[in-house]
PDB file of N, CA, C and O in Angstrom, chain B, residues numbered from 101:
ATOM      1  N   MET B 101      21.159 -10.435 -16.068  1.00  0.00           N
ATOM      2  CA  MET B 101      19.905 -10.388 -16.786  1.00  0.00           C
ATOM      3  C   MET B 101      20.136  -9.583 -18.074  1.00  0.00           C
ATOM      4  O   MET B 101      20.722  -8.501 -18.022  1.00  0.00           O
ATOM      5  N   PRO B 102      19.692 -10.087 -19.205  1.00  0.00           N
ATOM      6  CA  PRO B 102      19.863  -9.345 -20.466  1.00  0.00           C
ATOM      7  C   PRO B 102      19.004  -8.079 -20.503  1.00  0.00           C
ATOM      8  O   PRO B 102      18.012  -7.959 -19.783  1.00  0.00           O
ATOM      9  N   TRP B 103      19.410  -7.138 -21.360  1.00  0.00           N
ATOM     10  CA  TRP B 103      18.714  -5.855 -21.446  1.00  0.00           C
ATOM     11  C   TRP B 103      17.267  -6.015 -21.886  1.00  0.00           C
ATOM     12  O   TRP B 103      16.405  -5.248 -21.458  1.00  0.00           O
ATOM     13  N   ALA B 104      16.990  -6.989 -22.724  1.00  0.00           N
ATOM     14  CA  ALA B 104      15.605  -7.198 -23.167  1.00  0.00           C
ATOM     15  C   ALA B 104      14.709  -7.550 -21.976  1.00  0.00           C
ATOM     16  O   ALA B 104      13.584  -7.062 -21.876  1.00  0.00           O
ATOM     17  N   GLY B 105      15.204  -8.386 -21.091  1.00  0.00           N
ATOM     18  CA  GLY B 105      14.441  -8.751 -19.900  1.00  0.00           C
ATOM     19  C   GLY B 105      14.252  -7.578 -18.960  1.00  0.00           C
ATOM     20  O   GLY B 105      13.202  -7.437 -18.334  1.00  0.00           O
ATOM     21  N   ARG B 106      15.275  -6.734 -18.861  1.00  0.00           N
ATOM     22  CA  ARG B 106      15.167  -5.553 -18.008  1.00  0.00           C
ATOM     23  C   ARG B 106      14.109  -4.592 -18.539  1.00  0.00           C
ATOM     24  O   ARG B 106      13.327  -4.031 -17.773  1.00  0.00           O
ATOM     25  N   LEU B 107      14.094  -4.411 -19.835  1.00  0.00           N
ATOM     26  CA  LEU B 107      13.105  -3.513 -20.432  1.00  0.00           C
ATOM     27  C   LEU B 107      11.688  -4.055 -20.289  1.00  0.00           C
ATOM     28  O   LEU B 107      10.745  -3.296 -20.067  1.00  0.00           O
ATOM     29  N   ARG B 108      11.542  -5.376 -20.417  1.00  0.00           N
ATOM     30  CA  ARG B 108      10.213  -5.976 -20.238  1.00  0.00           C
ATOM     31  C   ARG B 108       9.743  -5.863 -18.795  1.00  0.00           C
ATOM     32  O   ARG B 108       8.547  -5.741 -18.531  1.00  0.00           O
ATOM     33  N   SER B 109      10.693  -5.904 -17.860  1.00  0.00           N
ATOM     34  CA  SER B 109      10.304  -5.804 -16.448  1.00  0.00           C
ATOM     35  C   SER B 109       9.826  -4.400 -16.087  1.00  0.00           C
ATOM     36  O   SER B 109       9.167  -4.221 -15.063  1.00  0.00           O
ATOM     37  N   LEU B 110      10.145  -3.406 -16.907  1.00  0.00           N
ATOM     38  CA  LEU B 110       9.656  -2.052 -16.654  1.00  0.00           C
ATOM     39  C   LEU B 110       8.140  -1.963 -16.770  1.00  0.00           C
ATOM     40  O   LEU B 110       7.521  -1.052 -16.219  1.00  0.00           O
ATOM     41  N   ALA B 111       7.549  -2.907 -17.485  1.00  0.00           N
ATOM     42  CA  ALA B 111       6.088  -2.916 -17.609  1.00  0.00           C
ATOM     43  C   ALA B 111       5.422  -3.109 -16.246  1.00  0.00           C
ATOM     44  O   ALA B 111       4.288  -2.676 -16.044  1.00  0.00           O
ATOM     45  N   ASN B 112       6.126  -3.760 -15.306  1.00  0.00           N
ATOM     46  CA  ASN B 112       5.570  -3.945 -13.956  1.00  0.00           C
ATOM     47  C   ASN B 112       5.478  -2.631 -13.195  1.00  0.00           C
ATOM     48  O   ASN B 112       4.705  -2.520 -12.243  1.00  0.00           O
ATOM     49  N   LEU B 113       6.251  -1.642 -13.601  1.00  0.00           N
ATOM     50  CA  LEU B 113       6.223  -0.347 -12.938  1.00  0.00           C
ATOM     51  C   LEU B 113       5.102   0.554 -13.435  1.00  0.00           C
ATOM     52  O   LEU B 113       4.795   1.562 -12.799  1.00  0.00           O
ATOM     53  N   ALA B 114       4.498   0.215 -14.541  1.00  0.00           N
ATOM     54  CA  ALA B 114       3.498   1.080 -15.163  1.00  0.00           C
ATOM     55  C   ALA B 114       2.351   1.467 -14.222  1.00  0.00           C
ATOM     56  O   ALA B 114       2.019   2.651 -14.156  1.00  0.00           O
ATOM     57  N   PRO B 115       1.734   0.540 -13.499  1.00  0.00           N
ATOM     58  CA  PRO B 115       0.622   0.946 -12.616  1.00  0.00           C
ATOM     59  C   PRO B 115       1.058   1.941 -11.537  1.00  0.00           C
ATOM     60  O   PRO B 115       0.334   2.891 -11.242  1.00  0.00           O
ATOM     61  N   ALA B 116       2.228   1.726 -10.954  1.00  0.00           N
ATOM     62  CA  ALA B 116       2.699   2.640  -9.915  1.00  0.00           C
ATOM     63  C   ALA B 116       3.018   4.011 -10.503  1.00  0.00           C
ATOM     64  O   ALA B 116       2.726   5.038  -9.890  1.00  0.00           O
ATOM     65  N   LEU B 117       3.611   4.026 -11.683  1.00  0.00           N
ATOM     66  CA  LEU B 117       3.929   5.306 -12.318  1.00  0.00           C
ATOM     67  C   LEU B 117       2.664   6.067 -12.708  1.00  0.00           C
ATOM     68  O   LEU B 117       2.606   7.289 -12.570  1.00  0.00           O
ATOM     69  N   VAL B 118       1.664   5.357 -13.189  1.00  0.00           N
ATOM     70  CA  VAL B 118       0.395   6.005 -13.540  1.00  0.00           C
ATOM     71  C   VAL B 118      -0.259   6.590 -12.291  1.00  0.00           C
ATOM     72  O   VAL B 118      -0.781   7.704 -12.329  1.00  0.00           O
ATOM     73  N   LEU B 119      -0.234   5.856 -11.197  1.00  0.00           N
ATOM     74  CA  LEU B 119      -0.818   6.343  -9.945  1.00  0.00           C
ATOM     75  C   LEU B 119      -0.071   7.584  -9.441  1.00  0.00           C
ATOM     76  O   LEU B 119      -0.695   8.544  -8.989  1.00  0.00           O
ATOM     77  N   MET B 120       1.254   7.561  -9.520  1.00  0.00           N
ATOM     78  CA  MET B 120       2.039   8.720  -9.100  1.00  0.00           C
ATOM     79  C   MET B 120       1.731   9.934  -9.971  1.00  0.00           C
ATOM     80  O   MET B 120       1.564  11.044  -9.466  1.00  0.00           O
ATOM     81  N   MET B 121       1.659   9.716 -11.268  1.00  0.00           N
ATOM     82  CA  MET B 121       1.372  10.826 -12.174  1.00  0.00           C
ATOM     83  C   MET B 121      -0.035  11.375 -11.937  1.00  0.00           C
ATOM     84  O   MET B 121      -0.257  12.583 -12.025  1.00  0.00           O
ATOM     85  N   LEU B 122      -0.971  10.494 -11.640  1.00  0.00           N
ATOM     86  CA  LEU B 122      -2.343  10.925 -11.359  1.00  0.00           C
ATOM     87  C   LEU B 122      -2.396  11.803 -10.114  1.00  0.00           C
ATOM     88  O   LEU B 122      -3.006  12.872 -10.128  1.00  0.00           O
ATOM     89  N   VAL B 123      -1.758  11.351  -9.038  1.00  0.00           N
ATOM     90  CA  VAL B 123      -1.777  12.098  -7.789  1.00  0.00           C
ATOM     91  C   VAL B 123      -1.037  13.422  -7.949  1.00  0.00           C
ATOM     92  O   VAL B 123      -1.572  14.476  -7.604  1.00  0.00           O
ATOM     93  N   LEU B 124       0.176  13.376  -8.465  1.00  0.00           N
ATOM     94  CA  LEU B 124       0.949  14.610  -8.613  1.00  0.00           C
ATOM     95  C   LEU B 124       0.330  15.543  -9.644  1.00  0.00           C
ATOM     96  O   LEU B 124       0.398  16.764  -9.503  1.00  0.00           O
ATOM     97  N   GLY B 125      -0.270  14.971 -10.677  1.00  0.00           N
ATOM     98  CA  GLY B 125      -0.909  15.789 -11.701  1.00  0.00           C
ATOM     99  C   GLY B 125      -2.108  16.550 -11.180  1.00  0.00           C
ATOM    100  O   GLY B 125      -2.323  17.706 -11.543  1.00  0.00           O
ATOM    101  N   THR B 126      -2.893  15.904 -10.328  1.00  0.00           N
ATOM    102  CA  THR B 126      -4.055  16.608  -9.765  1.00  0.00           C
ATOM    103  C   THR B 126      -3.625  17.719  -8.813  1.00  0.00           C
ATOM    104  O   THR B 126      -4.296  18.745  -8.708  1.00  0.00           O
ATOM    105  N   ILE B 127      -2.504  17.513  -8.120  1.00  0.00           N
ATOM    106  CA  ILE B 127      -1.997  18.565  -7.234  1.00  0.00           C
ATOM    107  C   ILE B 127      -1.439  19.718  -8.071  1.00  0.00           C
ATOM    108  O   ILE B 127      -1.754  20.881  -7.820  1.00  0.00           O
ATOM    109  N   TYR B 128      -0.619  19.395  -9.055  1.00  0.00           N
ATOM    110  CA  TYR B 128       0.056  20.423  -9.851  1.00  0.00           C
ATOM    111  C   TYR B 128      -0.933  21.275 -10.648  1.00  0.00           C
ATOM    112  O   TYR B 128      -0.774  22.491 -10.758  1.00  0.00           O
ATOM    113  N   THR B 129      -1.946  20.623 -11.196  1.00  0.00           N
ATOM    114  CA  THR B 129      -2.906  21.370 -12.011  1.00  0.00           C
ATOM    115  C   THR B 129      -3.952  22.092 -11.166  1.00  0.00           C
ATOM    116  O   THR B 129      -4.696  22.927 -11.680  1.00  0.00           O
ATOM    117  N   GLY B 130      -4.013  21.779  -9.888  1.00  0.00           N
ATOM    118  CA  GLY B 130      -4.974  22.446  -9.015  1.00  0.00           C
ATOM    119  C   GLY B 130      -6.355  21.844  -9.054  1.00  0.00           C
ATOM    120  O   GLY B 130      -7.307  22.443  -8.554  1.00  0.00           O
ATOM    121  N   VAL B 131      -6.482  20.680  -9.632  1.00  0.00           N
ATOM    122  CA  VAL B 131      -7.780  20.005  -9.700  1.00  0.00           C
ATOM    123  C   VAL B 131      -8.208  19.530  -8.314  1.00  0.00           C
ATOM    124  O   VAL B 131      -9.393  19.543  -7.983  1.00  0.00           O
ATOM    125  N   ALA B 132      -7.230  19.111  -7.506  1.00  0.00           N
ATOM    126  CA  ALA B 132      -7.542  18.590  -6.174  1.00  0.00           C
ATOM    127  C   ALA B 132      -6.529  19.125  -5.172  1.00  0.00           C
ATOM    128  O   ALA B 132      -5.403  19.469  -5.531  1.00  0.00           O
ATOM    129  N   THR B 133      -6.940  19.188  -3.921  1.00  0.00           N
ATOM    130  CA  THR B 133      -6.038  19.594  -2.847  1.00  0.00           C
ATOM    131  C   THR B 133      -5.144  18.408  -2.481  1.00  0.00           C
ATOM    132  O   THR B 133      -5.291  17.315  -3.027  1.00  0.00           O
ATOM    133  N   LEU B 134      -4.222  18.639  -1.557  1.00  0.00           N
ATOM    134  CA  LEU B 134      -3.335  17.559  -1.129  1.00  0.00           C
ATOM    135  C   LEU B 134      -4.113  16.396  -0.517  1.00  0.00           C
ATOM    136  O   LEU B 134      -3.821  15.231  -0.783  1.00  0.00           O
ATOM    137  N   THR B 135      -5.093  16.724   0.293  1.00  0.00           N
ATOM    138  CA  THR B 135      -5.876  15.678   0.947  1.00  0.00           C
ATOM    139  C   THR B 135      -6.710  14.901  -0.066  1.00  0.00           C
ATOM    140  O   THR B 135      -6.803  13.675   0.004  1.00  0.00           O
ATOM    141  N   GLU B 136      -7.306  15.611  -0.991  1.00  0.00           N
ATOM    142  CA  GLU B 136      -8.103  14.940  -2.020  1.00  0.00           C
ATOM    143  C   GLU B 136      -7.223  14.071  -2.912  1.00  0.00           C
ATOM    144  O   GLU B 136      -7.625  12.980  -3.315  1.00  0.00           O
ATOM    145  N   SER B 137      -6.026  14.555  -3.218  1.00  0.00           N
ATOM    146  CA  SER B 137      -5.103  13.759  -4.026  1.00  0.00           C
ATOM    147  C   SER B 137      -4.650  12.508  -3.275  1.00  0.00           C
ATOM    148  O   SER B 137      -4.475  11.446  -3.874  1.00  0.00           O
ATOM    149  N   ALA B 138      -4.463  12.637  -1.971  1.00  0.00           N
ATOM    150  CA  ALA B 138      -4.107  11.470  -1.160  1.00  0.00           C
ATOM    151  C   ALA B 138      -5.226  10.434  -1.189  1.00  0.00           C
ATOM    152  O   ALA B 138      -4.969   9.232  -1.255  1.00  0.00           O
ATOM    153  N   ALA B 139      -6.464  10.909  -1.139  1.00  0.00           N
ATOM    154  CA  ALA B 139      -7.605   9.988  -1.218  1.00  0.00           C
ATOM    155  C   ALA B 139      -7.661   9.314  -2.585  1.00  0.00           C
ATOM    156  O   ALA B 139      -7.969   8.126  -2.685  1.00  0.00           O
ATOM    157  N   ILE B 140      -7.365  10.070  -3.633  1.00  0.00           N
ATOM    158  CA  ILE B 140      -7.325   9.487  -4.983  1.00  0.00           C
ATOM    159  C   ILE B 140      -6.252   8.402  -5.040  1.00  0.00           C
ATOM    160  O   ILE B 140      -6.473   7.327  -5.598  1.00  0.00           O
ATOM    161  N   GLY B 141      -5.088   8.693  -4.457  1.00  0.00           N
ATOM    162  CA  GLY B 141      -4.013   7.705  -4.441  1.00  0.00           C
ATOM    163  C   GLY B 141      -4.372   6.453  -3.663  1.00  0.00           C
ATOM    164  O   GLY B 141      -4.062   5.341  -4.088  1.00  0.00           O
ATOM    165  N   ALA B 142      -5.026   6.632  -2.521  1.00  0.00           N
ATOM    166  CA  ALA B 142      -5.428   5.474  -1.712  1.00  0.00           C
ATOM    167  C   ALA B 142      -6.459   4.628  -2.444  1.00  0.00           C
ATOM    168  O   ALA B 142      -6.359   3.401  -2.467  1.00  0.00           O
ATOM    169  N   LEU B 143      -7.440   5.279  -3.035  1.00  0.00           N
ATOM    170  CA  LEU B 143      -8.449   4.530  -3.791  1.00  0.00           C
ATOM    171  C   LEU B 143      -7.840   3.860  -5.015  1.00  0.00           C
ATOM    172  O   LEU B 143      -8.210   2.741  -5.370  1.00  0.00           O
ATOM    173  N   GLY B 144      -6.905   4.554  -5.656  1.00  0.00           N
ATOM    174  CA  GLY B 144      -6.241   3.972  -6.820  1.00  0.00           C
ATOM    175  C   GLY B 144      -5.411   2.754  -6.474  1.00  0.00           C
ATOM    176  O   GLY B 144      -5.405   1.774  -7.220  1.00  0.00           O
ATOM    177  N   SER B 145      -4.707   2.803  -5.349  1.00  0.00           N
ATOM    178  CA  SER B 145      -3.915   1.636  -4.950  1.00  0.00           C
ATOM    179  C   SER B 145      -4.816   0.478  -4.528  1.00  0.00           C
ATOM    180  O   SER B 145      -4.515  -0.683  -4.802  1.00  0.00           O
ATOM    181  N   PHE B 146      -5.924   0.805  -3.859  1.00  0.00           N
ATOM    182  CA  PHE B 146      -6.890  -0.235  -3.479  1.00  0.00           C
ATOM    183  C   PHE B 146      -7.484  -0.897  -4.725  1.00  0.00           C
ATOM    184  O   PHE B 146      -7.600  -2.121  -4.794  1.00  0.00           O
ATOM    185  N   ALA B 147      -7.857  -0.075  -5.702  1.00  0.00           N
ATOM    186  CA  ALA B 147      -8.426  -0.618  -6.940  1.00  0.00           C
ATOM    187  C   ALA B 147      -7.381  -1.424  -7.710  1.00  0.00           C
ATOM    188  O   ALA B 147      -7.704  -2.453  -8.303  1.00  0.00           O
ATOM    189  N   GLY B 148      -6.140  -0.963  -7.701  1.00  0.00           N
ATOM    190  CA  GLY B 148      -5.084  -1.707  -8.382  1.00  0.00           C
ATOM    191  C   GLY B 148      -4.831  -3.062  -7.745  1.00  0.00           C
ATOM    192  O   GLY B 148      -4.623  -4.053  -8.445  1.00  0.00           O
ATOM    193  N   HIS B 149      -4.848  -3.106  -6.413  1.00  0.00           N
ATOM    194  CA  HIS B 149      -4.674  -4.388  -5.723  1.00  0.00           C
ATOM    195  C   HIS B 149      -5.838  -5.323  -6.031  1.00  0.00           C
ATOM    196  O   HIS B 149      -5.642  -6.512  -6.284  1.00  0.00           O
ATOM    197  N   HIS B 150      -7.041  -4.778  -6.006  1.00  0.00           N
ATOM    198  CA  HIS B 150      -8.217  -5.596  -6.294  1.00  0.00           C
ATOM    199  C   HIS B 150      -8.183  -6.106  -7.735  1.00  0.00           C
ATOM    200  O   HIS B 150      -8.585  -7.238  -8.007  1.00  0.00           O
ATOM    201  N   HIS B 151      -7.707  -5.277  -8.648  1.00  0.00           N
ATOM    202  CA  HIS B 151      -7.639  -5.681 -10.055  1.00  0.00           C
ATOM    203  C   HIS B 151      -6.607  -6.793 -10.250  1.00  0.00           C
ATOM    204  O   HIS B 151      -6.840  -7.719 -11.028  1.00  0.00           O
ATOM    205  N   GLN B 152      -5.484  -6.714  -9.563  1.00  0.00           N
ATOM    206  CA  GLN B 152      -4.423  -7.712  -9.729  1.00  0.00           C
ATOM    207  C   GLN B 152      -4.754  -9.031  -9.048  1.00  0.00           C
ATOM    208  O   GLN B 152      -4.497 -10.095  -9.610  1.00  0.00           O
ATOM    209  N   THR B 153      -5.322  -8.977  -7.844  1.00  0.00           N
ATOM    210  CA  THR B 153      -5.542 -10.206  -7.089  1.00  0.00           C
ATOM    211  C   THR B 153      -6.973 -10.713  -7.161  1.00  0.00           C
ATOM    212  O   THR B 153      -7.219 -11.899  -6.941  1.00  0.00           O
ATOM    213  N   GLY B 154      -7.910  -9.844  -7.462  1.00  0.00           N
ATOM    214  CA  GLY B 154      -9.309 -10.247  -7.499  1.00  0.00           C
ATOM    215  C   GLY B 154      -9.932 -10.352  -6.124  1.00  0.00           C
ATOM    216  O   GLY B 154     -11.039 -10.869  -5.975  1.00  0.00           O
ATOM    217  N   SER B 155      -9.216  -9.857  -5.106  1.00  0.00           N
ATOM    218  CA  SER B 155      -9.764  -9.922  -3.754  1.00  0.00           C
ATOM    219  C   SER B 155      -9.542  -8.588  -3.055  1.00  0.00           C
ATOM    220  O   SER B 155      -8.739  -7.760  -3.484  1.00  0.00           O
ATOM    221  N   ILE B 156     -10.269  -8.412  -1.979  1.00  0.00           N
ATOM    222  CA  ILE B 156     -10.119  -7.219  -1.158  1.00  0.00           C
ATOM    223  C   ILE B 156      -9.029  -7.516  -0.133  1.00  0.00           C
ATOM    224  O   ILE B 156      -9.059  -8.571   0.500  1.00  0.00           O
ATOM    225  N   PRO B 157      -8.058  -6.602   0.048  1.00  0.00           N
ATOM    226  CA  PRO B 157      -6.987  -6.878   1.013  1.00  0.00           C
ATOM    227  C   PRO B 157      -7.525  -6.997   2.429  1.00  0.00           C
ATOM    228  O   PRO B 157      -8.406  -6.240   2.839  1.00  0.00           O
ATOM    229  N   SER B 158      -6.991  -7.946   3.163  1.00  0.00           N
ATOM    230  CA  SER B 158      -7.405  -8.167   4.539  1.00  0.00           C
ATOM    231  C   SER B 158      -6.365  -7.557   5.472  1.00  0.00           C
ATOM    232  O   SER B 158      -5.169  -7.815   5.334  1.00  0.00           O
ATOM    233  N   HIS B 159      -6.825  -6.754   6.412  1.00  0.00           N
ATOM    234  CA  HIS B 159      -5.910  -6.153   7.372  1.00  0.00           C
ATOM    235  C   HIS B 159      -6.085  -6.782   8.748  1.00  0.00           C
ATOM    236  O   HIS B 159      -5.697  -6.200   9.761  1.00  0.00           O
ATOM    237  N   LYS B 160      -6.664  -7.954   8.776  1.00  0.00           N
ATOM    238  CA  LYS B 160      -6.887  -8.638  10.034  1.00  0.00           C
ATOM    239  C   LYS B 160      -5.671  -9.529  10.326  1.00  0.00           C
ATOM    240  O   LYS B 160      -5.394 -10.449   9.557  1.00  0.00           O
ATOM    241  N   PRO B 161      -4.940  -9.274  11.421  1.00  0.00           N
ATOM    242  CA  PRO B 161      -3.767 -10.093  11.707  1.00  0.00           C
ATOM    243  C   PRO B 161      -4.161 -11.511  12.131  1.00  0.00           C
ATOM    244  O   PRO B 161      -5.249 -11.739  12.661  1.00  0.00           O
ATOM    245  N   SER B 162      -3.274 -12.432  11.892  1.00  0.00           N
ATOM    246  CA  SER B 162      -3.526 -13.818  12.280  1.00  0.00           C
ATOM    247  C   SER B 162      -3.449 -13.931  13.806  1.00  0.00           C
ATOM    248  O   SER B 162      -2.869 -13.065  14.461  1.00  0.00           O
ATOM    249  N   PRO B 163      -4.032 -14.999  14.376  1.00  0.00           N
ATOM    250  CA  PRO B 163      -4.037 -15.146  15.840  1.00  0.00           C
ATOM    251  C   PRO B 163      -2.636 -15.215  16.448  1.00  0.00           C
ATOM    252  O   PRO B 163      -2.453 -14.823  17.600  1.00  0.00           O
ATOM    253  N   ASP B 164      -1.642 -15.706  15.700  1.00  0.00           N
ATOM    254  CA  ASP B 164      -0.291 -15.814  16.242  1.00  0.00           C
ATOM    255  C   ASP B 164       0.592 -14.623  15.861  1.00  0.00           C
ATOM    256  O   ASP B 164       1.814 -14.683  15.996  1.00  0.00           O
ATOM    257  N   HIS B 165      -0.024 -13.558  15.392  1.00  0.00           N
ATOM    258  CA  HIS B 165       0.722 -12.360  15.025  1.00  0.00           C
ATOM    259  C   HIS B 165       1.299 -11.720  16.283  1.00  0.00           C
ATOM    260  O   HIS B 165       0.635 -11.714  17.319  1.00  0.00           O
ATOM    261  N   PRO B 166       2.527 -11.176  16.220  1.00  0.00           N
ATOM    262  CA  PRO B 166       3.142 -10.597  17.430  1.00  0.00           C
ATOM    263  C   PRO B 166       2.330  -9.485  18.069  1.00  0.00           C
ATOM    264  O   PRO B 166       2.414  -9.304  19.284  1.00  0.00           O
ATOM    265  N   TRP B 167       1.555  -8.743  17.315  1.00  0.00           N
ATOM    266  CA  TRP B 167       0.755  -7.674  17.902  1.00  0.00           C
ATOM    267  C   TRP B 167      -0.360  -8.209  18.779  1.00  0.00           C
ATOM    268  O   TRP B 167      -0.865  -7.496  19.647  1.00  0.00           O
ATOM    269  N   ARG B 168      -0.748  -9.451  18.561  1.00  0.00           N
ATOM    270  CA  ARG B 168      -1.831 -10.040  19.351  1.00  0.00           C
ATOM    271  C   ARG B 168      -1.350 -10.463  20.734  1.00  0.00           C
ATOM    272  O   ARG B 168      -2.160 -10.625  21.646  1.00  0.00           O
ATOM    273  N   LYS B 169      -0.036 -10.646  20.900  1.00  0.00           N
ATOM    274  CA  LYS B 169       0.500 -11.116  22.171  1.00  0.00           C
ATOM    275  C   LYS B 169       0.805  -9.923  23.069  1.00  0.00           C
ATOM    276  O   LYS B 169       1.388  -8.941  22.609  1.00  0.00           O
ATOM    277  N   PRO B 170       0.427  -9.991  24.325  1.00  0.00           N
ATOM    278  CA  PRO B 170       0.723  -8.878  25.227  1.00  0.00           C
ATOM    279  C   PRO B 170       2.230  -8.728  25.418  1.00  0.00           C
ATOM    280  O   PRO B 170       2.948  -9.718  25.555  1.00  0.00           O
ATOM    281  N   LEU B 171       2.696  -7.499  25.426  1.00  0.00           N
ATOM    282  CA  LEU B 171       4.120  -7.247  25.556  1.00  0.00           C
ATOM    283  C   LEU B 171       4.583  -7.256  27.011  1.00  0.00           C
ATOM    284  O   LEU B 171       5.708  -7.662  27.302  1.00  0.00           O
ATOM    285  N   LEU B 172       3.725  -6.813  27.919  1.00  0.00           N
ATOM    286  CA  LEU B 172       4.141  -6.657  29.312  1.00  0.00           C
ATOM    287  C   LEU B 172       3.532  -7.712  30.229  1.00  0.00           C
ATOM    288  O   LEU B 172       3.329  -7.448  31.414  1.00  0.00           O
ATOM    289  N   THR B 173       3.243  -8.872  29.718  1.00  0.00           N
ATOM    290  CA  THR B 173       2.570  -9.887  30.518  1.00  0.00           C
ATOM    291  C   THR B 173       3.405 -10.279  31.727  1.00  0.00           C
ATOM    292  O   THR B 173       2.881 -10.344  32.839  1.00  0.00           O
ATOM    293  N   LYS B 174       4.685 -10.540  31.534  1.00  0.00           N
ATOM    294  CA  LYS B 174       5.517 -11.004  32.637  1.00  0.00           C
ATOM    295  C   LYS B 174       5.667  -9.934  33.704  1.00  0.00           C
ATOM    296  O   LYS B 174       5.551 -10.232  34.893  1.00  0.00           O
ATOM    297  N   SER B 175       5.921  -8.701  33.306  1.00  0.00           N
ATOM    298  CA  SER B 175       6.129  -7.644  34.302  1.00  0.00           C
ATOM    299  C   SER B 175       4.836  -7.300  35.036  1.00  0.00           C
ATOM    300  O   SER B 175       4.894  -6.862  36.185  1.00  0.00           O
ATOM    301  N   LEU B 176       3.704  -7.477  34.430  1.00  0.00           N
ATOM    302  CA  LEU B 176       2.432  -7.165  35.077  1.00  0.00           C
ATOM    303  C   LEU B 176       1.968  -8.268  36.028  1.00  0.00           C
ATOM    304  O   LEU B 176       1.250  -8.001  36.992  1.00  0.00           O
ATOM    305  N   THR B 177       2.375  -9.491  35.758  1.00  0.00           N
ATOM    306  CA  THR B 177       1.910 -10.606  36.585  1.00  0.00           C
ATOM    307  C   THR B 177       2.916 -10.985  37.662  1.00  0.00           C
ATOM    308  O   THR B 177       2.567 -11.725  38.582  1.00  0.00           O
ATOM    309  N   THR B 178       4.151 -10.505  37.580  1.00  0.00           N
ATOM    310  CA  THR B 178       5.164 -10.842  38.555  1.00  0.00           C
ATOM    311  C   THR B 178       5.077  -9.900  39.740  1.00  0.00           C
ATOM    312  O   THR B 178       5.029  -8.681  39.579  1.00  0.00           O
ATOM    313  N   LYS B 179       5.056 -10.484  40.943  1.00  0.00           N
ATOM    314  CA  LYS B 179       5.042  -9.651  42.160  1.00  0.00           C
ATOM    315  C   LYS B 179       6.481  -9.409  42.587  1.00  0.00           C
ATOM    316  O   LYS B 179       7.333 -10.294  42.506  1.00  0.00           O
ATOM    317  N   TYR B 180       6.724  -8.201  43.038  1.00  0.00           N
ATOM    318  CA  TYR B 180       8.086  -7.837  43.450  1.00  0.00           C
ATOM    319  C   TYR B 180       8.261  -7.931  44.921  1.00  0.00           C
ATOM    320  O   TYR B 180       9.348  -7.658  45.432  1.00  0.00           O
TER     321      TYR B 180
END
């Protein structure tokens, strides 16, 4: 990849770097506690995702997701 393309790809890092600077800056300057800064970071990442995709992220797993399937079904139903 040419250097011009590499430099242009750094623009994709800007939102993450701004969020990091915001969180660390509020901690360093004493504006917010660690917990409050974590909340700022969580809200900032949520807002950034919403801004990029235009939708709210879904945390609902699909019906065929491995977490939906019981792990111990065979051992619980088998008689010894």
